[in-house]
All heavy atoms as a GROMACS GRO file, in nm:
protein
  541
    1MET      N    1  -0.318   0.745   0.066
    1MET     CA    2  -0.271   0.609   0.060
    1MET      C    3  -0.168   0.588   0.171
    1MET      O    4  -0.076   0.666   0.188
    1MET     CB    5  -0.208   0.583  -0.076
    1MET     CG    6  -0.147   0.448  -0.086
    1MET     SD    7  -0.139   0.380  -0.250
    1MET     CE    8  -0.304   0.392  -0.306
    2ASN      N    9  -0.185   0.480   0.246
    2ASN     CA   10  -0.094   0.447   0.355
    2ASN      C   11   0.031   0.378   0.302
    2ASN      O   12   0.029   0.316   0.197
    2ASN     CB   13  -0.162   0.352   0.453
    2ASN     CG   14  -0.269   0.419   0.533
    2ASN    OD1   15  -0.268   0.540   0.548
    2ASN    ND2   16  -0.362   0.342   0.584
    3ALA      N   17   0.137   0.387   0.381
    3ALA     CA   18   0.260   0.319   0.344
    3ALA      C   19   0.240   0.168   0.348
    3ALA      O   20   0.298   0.095   0.267
    3ALA     CB   21   0.373   0.361   0.438
    4SER      N   22   0.159   0.120   0.440
    4SER     CA   23   0.135  -0.025   0.449
    4SER      C   24   0.064  -0.076   0.324
    4SER      O   25   0.090  -0.187   0.278
    4SER     CB   26   0.055  -0.058   0.574
    4SER     OG   27  -0.069   0.009   0.572
    5GLU      N   28  -0.025   0.004   0.268
    5GLU     CA   29  -0.092  -0.034   0.144
    5GLU      C   30   0.007  -0.037   0.028
    5GLU      O   31   0.000  -0.125  -0.059
    5GLU     CB   32  -0.204   0.064   0.111
    5GLU     CG   33  -0.321   0.061   0.207
    5GLU     CD   34  -0.421   0.171   0.180
    5GLU    OE1   35  -0.402   0.248   0.083
    5GLU    OE2   36  -0.518   0.181   0.256
    6LEU      N   37   0.099   0.056   0.027
    6LEU     CA   38   0.198   0.061  -0.080
    6LEU      C   39   0.295  -0.056  -0.072
    6LEU      O   40   0.341  -0.106  -0.175
    6LEU     CB   41   0.276   0.192  -0.075
    6LEU     CG   42   0.200   0.317  -0.117
    6LEU    CD1   43   0.283   0.441  -0.087
    6LEU    CD2   44   0.166   0.312  -0.264
    7ARG      N   45   0.327  -0.099   0.049
    7ARG     CA   46   0.422  -0.209   0.064
    7ARG      C   47   0.368  -0.340   0.010
    7ARG      O   48   0.444  -0.430  -0.024
    7ARG     CB   49   0.461  -0.223   0.210
    7ARG     CG   50   0.555  -0.115   0.257
    7ARG     CD   51   0.605  -0.136   0.398
    7ARG     NE   52   0.696  -0.030   0.436
    7ARG     CZ   53   0.661   0.075   0.509
    7ARG    NH1   54   0.539   0.085   0.555
    7ARG    NH2   55   0.750   0.168   0.538
    8THR      N   56   0.236  -0.352   0.002
    8THR     CA   57   0.176  -0.476  -0.048
    8THR      C   58   0.168  -0.477  -0.200
    8THR      O   59   0.144  -0.581  -0.258
    8THR     CB   60   0.035  -0.496   0.010
    8THR    OG1   61  -0.048  -0.387  -0.030
    8THR    CG2   62   0.039  -0.505   0.161
    9LYS      N   63   0.189  -0.363  -0.264
    9LYS     CA   64   0.178  -0.354  -0.410
    9LYS      C   65   0.309  -0.395  -0.477
    9LYS      O   66   0.416  -0.387  -0.419
    9LYS     CB   67   0.142  -0.212  -0.452
    9LYS     CG   68   0.002  -0.173  -0.412
    9LYS     CD   69  -0.036  -0.042  -0.472
    9LYS     CE   70  -0.182  -0.011  -0.442
    9LYS     NZ   71  -0.226   0.107  -0.516
   10SER      N   72   0.296  -0.435  -0.603
   10SER     CA   73   0.414  -0.472  -0.680
   10SER      C   74   0.485  -0.346  -0.730
   10SER      O   75   0.433  -0.235  -0.722
   10SER     CB   76   0.374  -0.558  -0.800
   10SER     OG   77   0.303  -0.481  -0.893
   11SER      N   78   0.602  -0.366  -0.784
   11SER     CA   79   0.684  -0.254  -0.832
   11SER      C   80   0.614  -0.179  -0.945
   11SER      O   81   0.616  -0.055  -0.948
   11SER     CB   82   0.818  -0.307  -0.880
   11SER     OG   83   0.895  -0.204  -0.936
   12THR      N   84   0.551  -0.251  -1.036
   12THR     CA   85   0.483  -0.185  -1.148
   12THR      C   86   0.361  -0.107  -1.101
   12THR      O   87   0.332   0.000  -1.154
   12THR     CB   88   0.442  -0.287  -1.256
   12THR    OG1   89   0.361  -0.388  -1.196
   12THR    CG2   90   0.563  -0.350  -1.320
   13GLU      N   91   0.290  -0.159  -1.002
   13GLU     CA   92   0.175  -0.088  -0.948
   13GLU      C   93   0.218   0.040  -0.878
   13GLU      O   94   0.151   0.143  -0.889
   13GLU     CB   95   0.098  -0.176  -0.850
   13GLU     CG   96   0.026  -0.292  -0.914
   13GLU     CD   97  -0.038  -0.385  -0.814
   13GLU    OE1   98   0.015  -0.399  -0.701
   13GLU    OE2   99  -0.141  -0.445  -0.848
   14ILE      N  100   0.330   0.034  -0.809
   14ILE     CA  101   0.383   0.153  -0.741
   14ILE      C  102   0.424   0.258  -0.842
   14ILE      O  103   0.396   0.377  -0.825
   14ILE     CB  104   0.500   0.114  -0.648
   14ILE    CG1  105   0.447   0.031  -0.530
   14ILE    CG2  106   0.574   0.237  -0.598
   14ILE    CD1  107   0.556  -0.024  -0.440
   15LYS      N  108   0.489   0.215  -0.951
   15LYS     CA  109   0.530   0.310  -1.054
   15LYS      C  110   0.410   0.377  -1.120
   15LYS      O  111   0.411   0.497  -1.147
   15LYS     CB  112   0.615   0.239  -1.160
   15LYS     CG  113   0.754   0.206  -1.114
   15LYS     CD  114   0.832   0.135  -1.222
   15LYS     CE  115   0.969   0.095  -1.170
   15LYS     NZ  116   1.046   0.020  -1.270
   16GLN      N  117   0.305   0.298  -1.143
   16GLN     CA  118   0.183   0.353  -1.203
   16GLN      C  119   0.117   0.454  -1.109
   16GLN      O  120   0.071   0.559  -1.151
   16GLN     CB  121   0.085   0.241  -1.238
   16GLN     CG  122  -0.038   0.290  -1.310
   16GLN     CD  123  -0.007   0.361  -1.440
   16GLN    OE1  124   0.078   0.316  -1.517
   16GLN    NE2  125  -0.072   0.471  -1.465
   17GLU      N  126   0.115   0.422  -0.980
   17GLU     CA  127   0.058   0.513  -0.880
   17GLU      C  128   0.138   0.644  -0.876
   17GLU      O  129   0.081   0.753  -0.868
   17GLU     CB  130   0.061   0.447  -0.743
   17GLU     CG  131  -0.003   0.527  -0.633
   17GLU     CD  132  -0.154   0.537  -0.646
   17GLU    OE1  133  -0.214   0.444  -0.701
   17GLU    OE2  134  -0.209   0.639  -0.601
   18LEU      N  135   0.271   0.633  -0.887
   18LEU     CA  136   0.356   0.752  -0.889
   18LEU      C  137   0.326   0.839  -1.011
   18LEU      O  138   0.313   0.961  -0.999
   18LEU     CB  139   0.503   0.711  -0.886
   18LEU     CG  140   0.605   0.825  -0.890
   18LEU    CD1  141   0.590   0.915  -0.769
   18LEU    CD2  142   0.745   0.769  -0.899
   19LEU      N  143   0.312   0.777  -1.126
   19LEU     CA  144   0.280   0.852  -1.247
   19LEU      C  145   0.146   0.923  -1.234
   19LEU      O  146   0.132   1.039  -1.274
   19LEU     CB  147   0.278   0.760  -1.369
   19LEU     CG  148   0.412   0.723  -1.429
   19LEU    CD1  149   0.394   0.620  -1.540
   19LEU    CD2  150   0.482   0.845  -1.482
   20ASP      N  151   0.048   0.854  -1.178
   20ASP     CA  152  -0.083   0.915  -1.159
   20ASP      C  153  -0.076   1.036  -1.067
   20ASP      O  154  -0.137   1.140  -1.093
   20ASP     CB  155  -0.183   0.813  -1.103
   20ASP     CG  156  -0.214   0.702  -1.202
   20ASP    OD1  157  -0.189   0.721  -1.323
   20ASP    OD2  158  -0.265   0.597  -1.157
   21LEU      N  159   0.001   1.023  -0.959
   21LEU     CA  160   0.014   1.134  -0.865
   21LEU      C  161   0.088   1.251  -0.926
   21LEU      O  162   0.052   1.368  -0.902
   21LEU     CB  163   0.084   1.088  -0.736
   21LEU     CG  164   0.001   0.998  -0.645
   21LEU    CD1  165   0.087   0.949  -0.529
   21LEU    CD2  166  -0.121   1.070  -0.593
   22LEU      N  167   0.191   1.223  -1.004
   22LEU     CA  168   0.266   1.331  -1.068
   22LEU      C  169   0.179   1.406  -1.168
   22LEU      O  170   0.186   1.529  -1.178
   22LEU     CB  171   0.392   1.276  -1.136
   22LEU     CG  172   0.503   1.230  -1.042
   22LEU    CD1  173   0.613   1.159  -1.120
   22LEU    CD2  174   0.559   1.348  -0.964
   23ARG      N  175   0.096   1.332  -1.242
   23ARG     CA  176   0.004   1.398  -1.336
   23ARG      C  177  -0.098   1.483  -1.262
   23ARG      O  178  -0.131   1.594  -1.303
   23ARG     CB  179  -0.066   1.294  -1.422
   23ARG     CG  180   0.024   1.236  -1.526
   23ARG     CD  181  -0.049   1.142  -1.619
   23ARG     NE  182   0.044   1.087  -1.716
   23ARG     CZ  183   0.055   0.958  -1.742
   23ARG    NH1  184  -0.022   0.870  -1.682
   23ARG    NH2  185   0.143   0.916  -1.830
   24ALA      N  186  -0.149   1.430  -1.151
   24ALA     CA  187  -0.247   1.504  -1.072
   24ALA      C  188  -0.183   1.630  -1.014
   24ALA      O  189  -0.246   1.736  -1.009
   24ALA     CB  190  -0.302   1.416  -0.960
   25GLN      N  191  -0.057   1.618  -0.970
   25GLN     CA  192   0.013   1.734  -0.914
   25GLN      C  193   0.031   1.842  -1.021
   25GLN      O  194   0.007   1.960  -0.995
   25GLN     CB  195   0.149   1.692  -0.860
   25GLN     CG  196   0.226   1.805  -0.797
   25GLN     CD  197   0.367   1.765  -0.759
   25GLN    OE1  198   0.428   1.681  -0.824
   25GLN    NE2  199   0.418   1.826  -0.654
   26PHE      N  200   0.072   1.801  -1.141
   26PHE     CA  201   0.090   1.898  -1.248
   26PHE      C  202  -0.042   1.967  -1.281
   26PHE      O  203  -0.049   2.089  -1.294
   26PHE     CB  204   0.146   1.829  -1.373
   26PHE     CG  205   0.161   1.921  -1.490
   26PHE    CD1  206   0.268   2.009  -1.496
   26PHE    CD2  207   0.069   1.922  -1.593
   26PHE    CE1  208   0.283   2.096  -1.603
   26PHE    CE2  209   0.082   2.008  -1.699
   26PHE     CZ  210   0.190   2.095  -1.705
   27SER      N  211  -0.148   1.889  -1.292
   27SER     CA  212  -0.279   1.944  -1.324
   27SER      C  213  -0.324   2.043  -1.218
   27SER      O  214  -0.374   2.152  -1.249
   27SER     CB  215  -0.380   1.831  -1.338
   27SER     OG  216  -0.508   1.883  -1.356
   28LEU      N  217  -0.306   2.007  -1.093
   28LEU     CA  218  -0.348   2.095  -0.984
   28LEU      C  219  -0.263   2.221  -0.980
   28LEU      O  220  -0.314   2.330  -0.955
   28LEU     CB  221  -0.340   2.020  -0.851
   28LEU     CG  222  -0.404   2.088  -0.732
   28LEU    CD1  223  -0.552   2.114  -0.757
   28LEU    CD2  224  -0.389   2.002  -0.607
   29ARG      N  225  -0.133   2.209  -1.008
   29ARG     CA  226  -0.047   2.328  -1.012
   29ARG      C  227  -0.093   2.424  -1.120
   29ARG      O  228  -0.094   2.546  -1.099
   29ARG     CB  229   0.098   2.288  -1.039
   29ARG     CG  230   0.176   2.257  -0.917
   29ARG     CD  231   0.327   2.259  -0.942
   29ARG     NE  232   0.366   2.231  -1.077
   29ARG     CZ  233   0.445   2.131  -1.114
   29ARG    NH1  234   0.493   2.049  -1.027
   29ARG    NH2  235   0.478   2.115  -1.240
   30MET      N  236  -0.131   2.371  -1.235
   30MET     CA  237  -0.179   2.456  -1.343
   30MET      C  238  -0.312   2.523  -1.306
   30MET      O  239  -0.336   2.639  -1.337
   30MET     CB  240  -0.196   2.377  -1.473
   30MET     CG  241  -0.067   2.331  -1.535
   30MET     SD  242   0.043   2.467  -1.576
   30MET     CE  243   0.178   2.437  -1.465
   31GLN      N  244  -0.399   2.450  -1.238
   31GLN     CA  245  -0.526   2.506  -1.195
   31GLN      C  246  -0.506   2.617  -1.094
   31GLN      O  247  -0.574   2.720  -1.098
   31GLN     CB  248  -0.616   2.397  -1.136
   31GLN     CG  249  -0.670   2.302  -1.239
   31GLN     CD  250  -0.752   2.191  -1.176
   31GLN    OE1  251  -0.775   2.190  -1.056
   31GLN    NE2  252  -0.796   2.097  -1.258
   32VAL      N  253  -0.412   2.598  -1.002
   32VAL     CA  254  -0.384   2.701  -0.902
   32VAL      C  255  -0.322   2.824  -0.970
   32VAL      O  256  -0.358   2.938  -0.938
   32VAL     CB  257  -0.291   2.646  -0.791
   32VAL    CG1  258  -0.239   2.757  -0.704
   32VAL    CG2  259  -0.366   2.544  -0.707
   33ALA      N  260  -0.234   2.800  -1.066
   33ALA     CA  261  -0.167   2.910  -1.134
   33ALA      C  262  -0.265   2.995  -1.215
   33ALA      O  263  -0.250   3.116  -1.225
   33ALA     CB  264  -0.057   2.858  -1.225
   34THR      N  265  -0.367   2.931  -1.271
   34THR     CA  266  -0.465   3.004  -1.351
   34THR      C  267  -0.587   3.043  -1.268
   34THR      O  268  -0.687   3.088  -1.324
   34THR     CB  269  -0.510   2.922  -1.472
   34THR    OG1  270  -0.565   2.798  -1.427
   34THR    CG2  271  -0.394   2.895  -1.566
   35GLN      N  272  -0.578   3.021  -1.139
   35GLN     CA  273  -0.683   3.058  -1.042
   35GLN      C  274  -0.816   2.991  -1.073
   35GLN      O  275  -0.922   3.049  -1.055
   35GLN     CB  276  -0.698   3.208  -1.034
   35GLN     CG  277  -0.573   3.277  -0.987
   35GLN     CD  278  -0.584   3.427  -0.986
   35GLN    OE1  279  -0.681   3.483  -1.035
   35GLN    NE2  280  -0.486   3.493  -0.929
   36GLN      N  281  -0.812   2.866  -1.116
   36GLN     CA  282  -0.933   2.791  -1.142
   36GLN      C  283  -0.978   2.711  -1.020
   36GLN      O  284  -1.088   2.658  -1.019
   36GLN     CB  285  -0.912   2.694  -1.260
   36GLN     CG  286  -0.893   2.765  -1.391
   36GLN     CD  287  -0.867   2.666  -1.504
   36GLN    OE1  288  -0.854   2.547  -1.481
   36GLN    NE2  289  -0.858   2.718  -1.626
   37THR      N  290  -0.891   2.701  -0.920
   37THR     CA  291  -0.925   2.624  -0.800
   37THR      C  292  -0.866   2.691  -0.677
   37THR      O  293  -0.771   2.768  -0.685
   37THR     CB  294  -0.877   2.479  -0.811
   37THR    OG1  295  -0.926   2.407  -0.697
   37THR    CG2  296  -0.727   2.469  -0.812
   38ASN      N  297  -0.925   2.659  -0.564
   38ASN     CA  298  -0.875   2.710  -0.436
   38ASN      C  299  -0.820   2.598  -0.350
   38ASN      O  300  -0.796   2.618  -0.232
   38ASN     CB  301  -0.989   2.781  -0.361
   38ASN     CG  302  -1.035   2.905  -0.434
   38ASN    OD1  303  -0.956   2.970  -0.501
   38ASN    ND2  304  -1.162   2.938  -0.422
   39LYS      N  305  -0.801   2.482  -0.406
   39LYS     CA  306  -0.757   2.364  -0.331
   39LYS      C  307  -0.605   2.362  -0.317
   39LYS      O  308  -0.539   2.266  -0.356
   39LYS     CB  309  -0.804   2.236  -0.400
   39LYS     CG  310  -0.952   2.220  -0.407
   39LYS     CD  311  -0.984   2.089  -0.476
   39LYS     CE  312  -1.132   2.072  -0.496
   39LYS     NZ  313  -1.161   1.946  -0.567
   40THR      N  314  -0.549   2.463  -0.260
   40THR     CA  315  -0.404   2.469  -0.246
   40THR      C  316  -0.353   2.366  -0.146
   40THR      O  317  -0.239   2.323  -0.154
   40THR     CB  318  -0.357   2.608  -0.205
   40THR    OG1  319  -0.424   2.645  -0.083
   40THR    CG2  320  -0.389   2.710  -0.312
   41SER      N  321  -0.436   2.325  -0.052
   41SER     CA  322  -0.392   2.226   0.046
   41SER      C  323  -0.373   2.089  -0.018
   41SER      O  324  -0.298   2.006   0.034
   41SER     CB  325  -0.493   2.215   0.160
   41SER     OG  326  -0.617   2.168   0.112
   42GLU      N  327  -0.437   2.064  -0.131
   42GLU     CA  328  -0.421   1.938  -0.202
   42GLU      C  329  -0.279   1.921  -0.254
   42GLU      O  330  -0.229   1.810  -0.266
   42GLU     CB  331  -0.520   1.929  -0.318
   42GLU     CG  332  -0.664   1.911  -0.277
   42GLU     CD  333  -0.690   1.779  -0.208
   42GLU    OE1  334  -0.637   1.676  -0.254
   42GLU    OE2  335  -0.764   1.780  -0.108
   43LEU      N  336  -0.213   2.032  -0.286
   43LEU     CA  337  -0.075   2.025  -0.334
   43LEU      C  338   0.016   1.962  -0.229
   43LEU      O  339   0.099   1.878  -0.262
   43LEU     CB  340  -0.023   2.164  -0.371
   43LEU     CG  341  -0.070   2.219  -0.504
   43LEU    CD1  342  -0.026   2.364  -0.521
   43LEU    CD2  343  -0.017   2.135  -0.617
   44GLY      N  344   0.001   2.002  -0.106
   44GLY     CA  345   0.081   1.945   0.002
   44GLY      C  346   0.054   1.797   0.022
   44GLY      O  347   0.147   1.718   0.044
   45LYS      N  348  -0.072   1.759   0.012
   45LYS     CA  349  -0.108   1.617   0.027
   45LYS      C  350  -0.047   1.534  -0.086
   45LYS      O  351   0.004   1.424  -0.062
   45LYS     CB  352  -0.259   1.602   0.028
   45LYS     CG  353  -0.325   1.659   0.151
   45LYS     CD  354  -0.475   1.649   0.142
   45LYS     CE  355  -0.542   1.723   0.258
   45LYS     NZ  356  -0.688   1.724   0.244
   46LEU      N  357  -0.052   1.588  -0.207
   46LEU     CA  358   0.008   1.517  -0.320
   46LEU      C  359   0.159   1.503  -0.304
   46LEU      O  360   0.215   1.396  -0.332
   46LEU     CB  361  -0.024   1.588  -0.451
   46LEU     CG  362  -0.164   1.569  -0.507
   46LEU    CD1  363  -0.189   1.662  -0.623
   46LEU    CD2  364  -0.186   1.426  -0.548
   47ARG      N  365   0.223   1.610  -0.259
   47ARG     CA  366   0.368   1.605  -0.239
   47ARG      C  367   0.406   1.499  -0.137
   47ARG      O  368   0.504   1.426  -0.153
   47ARG     CB  369   0.421   1.741  -0.194
   47ARG     CG  370   0.431   1.840  -0.306
   47ARG     CD  371   0.484   1.974  -0.262
   47ARG     NE  372   0.598   1.964  -0.174
   47ARG     CZ  373   0.620   2.046  -0.070
   47ARG    NH1  374   0.536   2.143  -0.044
   47ARG    NH2  375   0.726   2.031   0.005
   48LYS      N  376   0.328   1.490  -0.029
   48LYS     CA  377   0.357   1.391   0.074
   48LYS      C  378   0.336   1.249   0.023
   48LYS      O  379   0.413   1.159   0.054
   48LYS     CB  380   0.272   1.415   0.198
   48LYS     CG  381   0.318   1.535   0.277
   48LYS     CD  382   0.237   1.554   0.401
   48LYS     CE  383   0.286   1.679   0.475
   48LYS     NZ  384   0.213   1.700   0.600
   49ASN      N  385   0.232   1.229  -0.057
   49ASN     CA  386   0.208   1.096  -0.115
   49ASN      C  387   0.318   1.057  -0.213
   49ASN      O  388   0.361   0.942  -0.217
   49ASN     CB  389   0.071   1.091  -0.182
   49ASN     CG  390  -0.042   1.081  -0.083
   49ASN    OD1  391  -0.024   1.030   0.028
   49ASN    ND2  392  -0.158   1.129  -0.121
   50ILE      N  393   0.365   1.154  -0.290
   50ILE     CA  394   0.475   1.127  -0.383
   50ILE      C  395   0.601   1.091  -0.306
   50ILE      O  396   0.671   0.995  -0.340
   50ILE     CB  397   0.497   1.248  -0.476
   50ILE    CG1  398   0.379   1.262  -0.572
   50ILE    CG2  399   0.629   1.236  -0.553
   50ILE    CD1  400   0.375   1.392  -0.650
   51ALA      N  401   0.630   1.164  -0.200
   51ALA     CA  402   0.747   1.135  -0.118
   51ALA      C  403   0.733   0.997  -0.053
   51ALA      O  404   0.832   0.922  -0.042
   51ALA     CB  405   0.764   1.242  -0.011
   52ARG      N  406   0.613   0.962  -0.012
   52ARG     CA  407   0.588   0.831   0.049
   52ARG      C  408   0.618   0.720  -0.052
   52ARG      O  409   0.681   0.619  -0.018
   52ARG     CB  410   0.443   0.824   0.096
   52ARG     CG  411   0.410   0.707   0.181
   52ARG     CD  412   0.269   0.717   0.236
   52ARG     NE  413   0.262   0.826   0.335
   52ARG     CZ  414   0.175   0.926   0.331
   52ARG    NH1  415   0.086   0.934   0.235
   52ARG    NH2  416   0.175   1.019   0.424
   53ILE      N  417   0.578   0.739  -0.176
   53ILE     CA  418   0.604   0.637  -0.279
   53ILE      C  419   0.753   0.626  -0.307
   53ILE      O  420   0.807   0.516  -0.320
   53ILE     CB  421   0.524   0.669  -0.407
   53ILE    CG1  422   0.376   0.642  -0.383
   53ILE    CG2  423   0.576   0.588  -0.525
   53ILE    CD1  424   0.287   0.675  -0.498
   54HIS      N  425   0.822   0.740  -0.312
   54HIS     CA  426   0.967   0.737  -0.334
   54HIS      C  427   1.036   0.662  -0.219
   54HIS      O  428   1.131   0.587  -0.242
   54HIS     CB  429   1.024   0.878  -0.346
   54HIS     CG  430   1.001   0.942  -0.479
   54HIS    ND1  431   1.046   0.890  -0.597
   54HIS    CD2  432   0.934   1.055  -0.512
   54HIS    CE1  433   1.011   0.968  -0.697
   54HIS    NE2  434   0.940   1.070  -0.648
   55THR      N  435   0.989   0.681  -0.099
   55THR     CA  436   1.046   0.613   0.016
   55THR      C  437   1.026   0.463   0.007
   55THR      O  438   1.120   0.385   0.031
   55THR     CB  439   0.983   0.666   0.147
   55THR    OG1  440   1.007   0.806   0.156
   55THR    CG2  441   1.041   0.596   0.268
   56ILE      N  442   0.909   0.419  -0.030
   56ILE     CA  443   0.880   0.277  -0.044
   56ILE      C  444   0.964   0.216  -0.156
   56ILE      O  445   1.018   0.105  -0.141
   56ILE     CB  446   0.730   0.253  -0.070
   56ILE    CG1  447   0.646   0.305   0.045
   56ILE    CG2  448   0.701   0.106  -0.097
   56ILE    CD1  449   0.673   0.241   0.178
   57GLN      N  450   0.980   0.290  -0.266
   57GLN     CA  451   1.064   0.241  -0.376
   57GLN      C  452   1.209   0.223  -0.329
   57GLN      O  453   1.274   0.124  -0.361
   57GLN     CB  454   1.060   0.337  -0.494
   57GLN     CG  455   0.935   0.329  -0.575
   57GLN     CD  456   0.935   0.427  -0.692
   57GLN    OE1  457   0.993   0.536  -0.683
   57GLN    NE2  458   0.870   0.389  -0.801
   58ARG      N  459   1.258   0.317  -0.251
   58ARG     CA  460   1.396   0.307  -0.201
   58ARG      C  461   1.410   0.191  -0.104
   58ARG      O  462   1.510   0.119  -0.108
   58ARG     CB  463   1.435   0.439  -0.132
   58ARG     CG  464   1.575   0.441  -0.081
   58ARG     CD  465   1.676   0.435  -0.194
   58ARG     NE  466   1.810   0.440  -0.135
   58ARG     CZ  467   1.915   0.386  -0.190
   58ARG    NH1  468   1.906   0.325  -0.306
   58ARG    NH2  469   2.032   0.392  -0.131
   59GLU      N  470   1.310   0.170  -0.018
   59GLU     CA  471   1.312   0.055   0.073
   59GLU      C  472   1.320  -0.076  -0.006
   59GLU      O  473   1.396  -0.166   0.030
   59GLU     CB  474   1.189   0.054   0.161
   59GLU     CG  475   1.188   0.156   0.270
   59GLU     CD  476   1.058   0.156   0.349
   59GLU    OE1  477   0.968   0.073   0.320
   59GLU    OE2  478   1.046   0.238   0.442
   60ASN      N  479   1.242  -0.085  -0.113
   60ASN     CA  480   1.242  -0.206  -0.195
   60ASN      C  481   1.377  -0.227  -0.264
   60ASN      O  482   1.424  -0.339  -0.275
   60ASN     CB  483   1.130  -0.201  -0.298
   60ASN     CG  484   0.994  -0.213  -0.234
   60ASN    OD1  485   0.981  -0.259  -0.121
   60ASN    ND2  486   0.891  -0.169  -0.306
   61GLU      N  487   1.440  -0.119  -0.309
   61GLU     CA  488   1.571  -0.128  -0.371
   61GLU      C  489   1.673  -0.180  -0.270
   61GLU      O  490   1.756  -0.265  -0.303
   61GLU     CB  491   1.617   0.008  -0.422
   61GLU     CG  492   1.544   0.057  -0.544
   61GLU     CD  493   1.583   0.199  -0.583
   61GLU    OE1  494   1.677   0.256  -0.520
   61GLU    OE2  495   1.521   0.254  -0.674
   62LEU      N  496   1.670  -0.128  -0.149
   62LEU     CA  497   1.766  -0.169  -0.047
   62LEU      C  498   1.743  -0.314  -0.005
   62LEU      O  499   1.839  -0.386   0.023
   62LEU     CB  500   1.758  -0.076   0.074
   62LEU     CG  501   1.807   0.066   0.051
   62LEU    CD1  502   1.785   0.151   0.174
   62LEU    CD2  503   1.953   0.067   0.010
   63LYS      N  504   1.618  -0.357  -0.001
   63LYS     CA  505   1.589  -0.497   0.031
   63LYS      C  506   1.648  -0.590  -0.076
   63LYS      O  507   1.701  -0.695  -0.045
   63LYS     CB  508   1.438  -0.520   0.041
   63LYS     CG  509   1.377  -0.470   0.168
   63LYS     CD  510   1.228  -0.497   0.169
   63LYS     CE  511   1.162  -0.432   0.287
   63LYS     NZ  512   1.014  -0.448   0.284
   64ALA      N  513   1.636  -0.549  -0.201
   64ALA     CA  514   1.687  -0.631  -0.310
   64ALA      C  515   1.839  -0.639  -0.306
   64ALA      O  516   1.896  -0.745  -0.335
   64ALA     CB  517   1.642  -0.574  -0.444
   65VAL      N  518   1.905  -0.533  -0.268
   65VAL     CA  519   2.050  -0.531  -0.263
   65VAL      C  520   2.100  -0.616  -0.146
   65VAL      O  521   2.200  -0.686  -0.157
   65VAL     CB  522   2.102  -0.385  -0.251
   65VAL    CG1  523   2.250  -0.382  -0.218
   65VAL    CG2  524   2.074  -0.311  -0.380
   66ASN      N  525   2.032  -0.611  -0.034
   66ASN     CA  526   2.077  -0.680   0.087
   66ASN      C  527   2.047  -0.830   0.086
   66ASN      O  528   2.092  -0.900   0.175
   66ASN     CB  529   2.015  -0.616   0.211
   66ASN     CG  530   2.073  -0.479   0.238
   66ASN    OD1  531   2.187  -0.453   0.201
   66ASN    ND2  532   1.998  -0.393   0.301
   67LYS      N  533   1.973  -0.876  -0.010
   67LYS     CA  534   1.941  -1.020  -0.014
   67LYS      C  535   2.056  -1.103  -0.054
   67LYS      O  536   2.149  -1.091  -0.106
   67LYS     CB  537   1.822  -1.047  -0.106
   67LYS     CG  538   1.694  -1.010  -0.042
   67LYS     CD  539   1.578  -1.054  -0.129
   67LYS     CE  540   1.448  -1.024  -0.057
   67LYS     NZ  541   1.334  -1.063  -0.137
   0.00000   0.00000   0.00000
């Protein structure tokens, strides 16, 4: 997901996307720990997407404060 796509979403949609990514990250971590998957590179992608969402949330908070 691109940052530009996230900027067009509402706050509730962003929160829902964050929850979905966190659940996916947990699930993938458990799969890696129990050696059910070899998709270790997906963990890094999920972490970056989660960080991207946190960044967009912070930008939105700062915009609201500066208005």
